[in-house]
N, C-alpha and C positions, 0 to 999 in steps of 0.2 A: 740685174737692179734687185733693189729690194722691195719685197712686196708690202704693200702699203694699202690699209685699210681705214677708209673713210665714214665716218658717223656723220648724217647731218639729219636734223632734227629726228634725231634717236636711228638712223639709218648706219649700216657699215658698209662702205665700198670695199671690197675684196677685189684687187686686182692680180692678175699671176703672170709671175715671171717666173719658169721654170718653176711653177709653184703649185699650190694648191689654195691659194688664198691669194696672191696678188700677182702681179707683171714679173717676167723672167728676162734675161739679155744676155750678152756674151764680149763685154768687152769689160777691161781695168780699166776703172776711173779713181780718181781722189776724191774720198771722200772731204778732204779739209779744202777744197776748191770751192768759192761761195757760189758757184753756179750749180755743183752738184745735182745732181737728180738722180736716186736712188732705183727710181723705173729704166732710167736708159740705161744703169749698170748691171751686163750682163755677169759680170765676174762671181755676184751675190749670190748666183742659183746654182742649185743641185742641177742633175739630170734627169729630175723626177717626171716630167712632163714635154712632149714636144709639141710644135705647132700642129702635126698631122696627126695627131691623136684628138684634138679637137671634135666635137660633135656637128658644131652650126657657126658659122659665121655671122650670123644676125643677132641683134640684142632683145628680137621678138621672145617673149617670155614661152616657153616649151615645158611642161611638166611633164615628169617620167615616171612610169610605172613599174619599172625594173631598175635594181641595182647596178651600175656600173662595173666592169671587171673590176677596175681602181678604187677602194674606198674612197669616196668624194669628201672633200673637207666638211667637216660638219660644225654650223655655227650657231648656238643654243642662248637664247635670251630670255631671263625671267624678270619680268617687269612688273613691280609692287604698286600698286596706286593706296594712297592712303585719303583724307576727308581734304587735306590741304592741297590733294593734288589735282582735285577739282576746282582749285579757286586760284592755284598758281602755275597750273602746268609741270610742275615736277613731280618725276617718280623715283623709286628705287630701281636701279638694275643687277642685276647682276649676268656676265655674260661668259661663255667659254668657247674657247675654238680646240676642235680637236681632230683628229688623223690630219694634221698639218704635213704638207709635204716635206721633207727637211731640205733646209736653208739655212746659208750662214747667218742671214740678218731680215727680219722682218718689222716694219712697223705699222702700228695700227693707228690710225688720225679719224680723230672724232670733230664733230662741229665744235669750236671752241665757244661759241654762244650758247649752246643748249649743254656743254658737258661740265661738271663740277665734282671733286670730289673722288677724283679717276686716281685708284690704288690698282695695284695688282694683289690679287687674292693668293695664288697657288700658281706652280706651275710643277710641271713632268718633262724630265728629258729635255729640258731645255737650258743652257748654260748660261743666261743674264736675261733679266726682264725688268724692265726699269719705265715707272709713269714718268712721264714728262709735261705737265700742262695738260695739254688736249691730244695727247698722243702716249702709244706705249712700245718702249722700243725692246725687241728679240733679238738677240743674237744666240747662234750655236744652237739651232732648232734641228733636233735628231729626230728619230723614227718614234711613231707611238707617242707624240708630244702632246700636250693638251697647256693651254695658259688660260685663267678666269682671273677676270678682273670684278672689280664694283667700282659703283659712280652713282653719281645725281644726274638725272636727265629729264630734259623738258621738252615733253612729248606730246602732253595733252593739248587740245583747244577746244572752248566751247563755243559750241555752235549755236546756243541759245534754244529755250525751252525745254531745257533737261537733257541737252544731246551733246555729247562729247567725242572728238573726233580724234584718233590717234594713227599718226601717218608715219612708215618708216621705208627705207628704203634708199637707192638701188643697192642690193644686194646683188653680185656680179663677181663671177670667178673668171677672167678673162686673161688671157696671154694673147697679141698683140691684135690680128681681127678676129682669133677664135675665142668661143665660150665654151667652158666646161662646166661638167655637173656639179653643183653644192646642193648641201641639203639644210636648211635653218629650220629652227624649230622655235616657236616663240610661247611660251607663256606667261598671262597677264591674269594678275589675280588681285582682284577687287573687295578680296574679304569679305566684311560681313556690310559694305557699302549697299545702298540699295540701287543696283546698277543690273540692268540686262543687255544682252546683246542685239543690236537692232541690224546690223549688216557688217560683211566682211568683203573686201574687194583684193583681189579675186573673190569670187565666193567659193563655197565646197564644192569640189570637182574632184575626180579621179585622178590623182596624185596631187591635191591640197587640199588635204583634210584639216576638218574643224570642227573640235571637240567643245561641245560647252557644257559648263556647270552651274550653280545657283551662285557660285564664287569666284567664275573666272573663266577662261578661255585657253586652249592649245590649238596653236596653226604648226602643222609639221607640212613640209613640203618638200621634195627633190626636182630639182628644175635645171635647166640650160637658159641662158641668156641674162636680161637684167629683171630682177622682180622689184615690186614696188607695192607694198602692201597696207591698206585703209582699214580700221575698226571704228565701226560707229557704235558707243555705246548712250544707251538712254536710262534716265530715272526710272525703275520700278514702280509706278504708282496704281 
């Protein structure tokens, strides 16, 4: 099957099919069939991961403090806020996926209502990458590959009294009933906007790092299961 990643309200869902990013399977299917589901097409995946290598079968989040033997898929996000972001909720996104398991085809799928101006910025060791509306179609993903995209994303919600909420997720790397290690790094840059971090969920803990500055924050985590993040910012007065 074809790995597919879904971004809902600023999130990206990675399922894993023989993958490091999305799900895999084992039967040949016809992509021209109107009922074709890439997640069910095992012929699209390589032999990078087997279900026996999974660490957990529970979607409950588990933060890891040691790197697994196989380098995990790395999902990196750079989110830039402007003054208009606090009014309309739209931010600039640059997103990169690296250490993707070799695979014939992978599709990154985003929430159509919350994504705009989706473009492929660059690729490494990928034969073809094409942005089509709310998705990016990758073909011929090789070793040591990387794809970076840019887009506008609606992810900021004003809660009133100078508080703004940003939610992302679920981030997940899954195959059948198993969950595999994945690294997510999220840098939120608000520049000279008069903001400060009020709280994050999950909160900073071993395996989930939160680095703060006057101009932004960085979240970095290695985990298994399903990760949902929430960041609250407040006008600094």
